[in-house]
Each structure stands twice: as C-alpha cells, then as structure tokens.
N, C-alpha and C positions, 0 to 999 in steps of 0.2 A: 224421717229424713230420707229422701230418695238417694239410693246409691246404685251406680252402674259400674260394673267391673268387667272389662274386656280381657280376653285371653285367646291364645291360639296363633298369634302372629309368629313370624319367623322368616328365615332365608330359604328360598326355594328357587328352582330353575324354571325357565319359561316352559309352559305346558303342564306344569305340576298343579296340584290342588292343595288348598288349605281350608280349614273350617275355623272361623272365628266364633267365639261365644261371648255373650253379654249377659251376665247374671244381674238381675234387677231385684232390688229390695227396698223396703221402706213404705210401701203402700200397695194397694190393689191397682193393677195396671189395665183393667178391662176397658177403661175409657181412654186409653192412651194410644198414640201412634209411636212406634219404635223405629228409629232410623239408624242407618249406618252412613257415616260421612267419611271422607278421606281428605288428607292434606299432604301434598307433596312439597318438597322444599321450594320456596319461592313462589308458590301458587296459593290461591285461595282455597278455603275448605269447600268441598263440593259434595253434593248428595250422591250416594251410591244406590241406595234402595231404602224403602220404608214399608212397614206393615202395620195394619190396624190390629190391635191385640184381640179385638172382639170377633172380627169376621175373617181375619187373615187376608184381606184384600192387600195387594202389594203394588208398589211403584218401583220401576227400575230405570236408572239412567241408561241412555242409549248405548253408552260405552261398555256396559256390562250385561246387557240383555242377551240371554241365551247361554251365558257363562256363569253368572252368579245366581244364587237362590237364597232368599231370606225365608226363615221359618221361625216358629216359636213353640215352646213347650210350656203349657200352662202349669203343669204339675211342678216343674222346676223353676218357673218364673225366669226363663232364659230364652233369649233370642239368638238365633244362629245365622251366620252368613257363610254359606258354602260357596267357595270360589274355585272354579275349574278353569282349565286352559289359561292359566295366568300368563300375563305379558309383562315385560319390563315396565311399561307405562302404568301398570297397576301398583307400582312401588309407591308407598305412602304410609303415613300414620293413619290408622283406621280408628274412628271414634264411634261409639254407641251413644245414641241420644234419645230422649223421650219428650213428648209434648202431649198436653192434655187436649185430645181431640179424637173424634171417631171418624173423621172424613179426610180422605187423601186429596180432596179437591183443592183446598186452600192452603198455601204456604208450606206444603210438604217438603218442597225442595230447598227452602230457605233456612239456613242455620239459625238465623235470629229467632225463628219460631219455636225453637226447642229450648225448654227451660233447664233440662238436666243433661249432663254429659259425663261420660266416663273419662278415664285418664288417657286412653288411647293405647293401641298396640301396633308395633312396627311390622309392616309387611315389605319384604324386599325380594324382588324377582330379578334374578340374573339372566342374562341372555346367553 
C-alpha cells in the first residue's frame, strides 16, 4: 500500500525559507512522478512542481520558478521541496502526490492524474 507522509510546514515570514519532505513507502517508485500541489482556502488545488523519480527531470509552475526546488533522495525514498523567498501568496496546504508515469509531458499538472496523496502540511507566510 502506497503511503506518502509530508512534513516540514509551518508559519514563516515573507522572504523566509522552508523545506518540505515527503516520505514515500509501499512500493518502488522508480517509474513514478512525484508532485507537490497546494490548495489555498477557496481555491482549487494547483500544481507547484513535479519530478520524475528515474531521471530527476522537473516541472515548475511559473509562480514558483526560481524560488522553489524539488529534489529526491533515492536512499531515503523521500522527495523534498525547498521553498525560498516565500511570499504571502504561497500560503496553502501543500500536498505530496504520486502517479505511475515516467514522462512529464502528459497530465503532470492535473491533480486527477495522481493516484496517491499525502495528508498535506500547512504553510503560512505572513507579510
């Protein structure tokens, strides 16, 4: 059974940094894409970034390019989201997700394409 557990959220000030972690278990993820989504109150869940486990190719939403970095540690089966220069508009619940695919070309940005989800971790950025 696939299990994704996020950690690392919290309350920070604008300009600060946070690193989120997603510990994955339950199977081998070499043929998976791991994504980070976020959902702010009253808004739809949106893609933040995604990475192919096999090649580390990555996708970033325009809103986070240059500020956020996704990475993975094979030995620990963990995906990280390093968030720098945080802004109040980054405030949301952040979710880790996984989908069986090795290509970022199709459906990477769509939440419906991801079969497995973590419980989410709150990130709050004060101005």
